[in-house]
N, C-alpha and C positions, 0 to 999 in steps of 0.2 A: 274274829278268830284269826284270820290271816291278815297281815299288813298289806297296805296298798303296794308297797315295794315288792313283797313276795308274789303277789298276784301279777304284777307287771312283769316280773322276771319270768314267771311261768308262761305268761301270755307270749312274751317275746321268744322264748325257747320253743314253744309250740308252733308259733308262726314260722320260725326258721325251719322247723322240722317238717311241718305238714301243710302250711298255708291255710287250709280250710279246717283249722283246729276246732272250731265250734261244732261243725257237723260231726267230727270224729268223737268229740266228748259226748254229744247227744247220743250217738250210736252206741258208744261203749257203756254209758251210764243209764240210759233210758230216761234221763231228766229232760224236761221240756226246754225248748229253745229260749223262751223268755227267762227262765230261771238261770240257764247257763250264761246268757247275755248279762243278766243282772250281776252274776258273780264277777265276770270279767270287767264290768263297769263299776265295780265297788259299791253295789247297792245291796241292802240286806236281803238275805235268803235264809232258809232253814239251816241251822248249823250242821245237821246230818248231810245235807246236800253240799254244803261248802266242803266238808271233809271228802266226800265222794268225788267231787269235781277236781279238787286239788290233788288228791292221791292218784286219780286216774290220769290227770295231766302229767304228773311227775313220772308215772310208770310208762306212759307213751313216749316221753322224751328219752328216758333211759333205754327203752326198747329200741328206738331209732338210732341212738348213739351206738348201742351194741351191734345193731345190724350194719351200721357204717364201718365199725371197726372190723367186723367179720368180713365184710366185702373187701376192704383194703388188704386184709391178711390173705384172703383167697387170691386176689389179683397179684400180690407179690409172689405167692407160691406158684401161680400159673406162669408168671414171668420167669421165675427161677427155673421151673421145669422146662419151659420153652428154650431158655438159653442153654440149659444142660443138654437137652435133646438136640439142639442145633449144633453144639460142639461135637457130640457123638456122631451125628450124621456127616459132619465135615470130615471127621477122622475116617469114617467109613469110605468116603469118596477117594481117599488117597491110597486105599489098600488095593 
């Protein structure tokens, strides 16, 4: 159903985002470790499980990327707020 290249891409993305991606896929899907391992090792499994593992993996990668974007956005906002507050307090010192 999914090509070897698609599975490898997902595997690499999950590894970069989570490290222990197999454990997370097991937890999220309820699919057994042997079945999840077979999927990522390009061995045949039930098509229904293939779809569930692949979709769950994609959703996890998207979720982590969004969390990372939100974190960067919040850090930039905090830095901006800090610099703005710092300028105001400096001006208050001169009064």
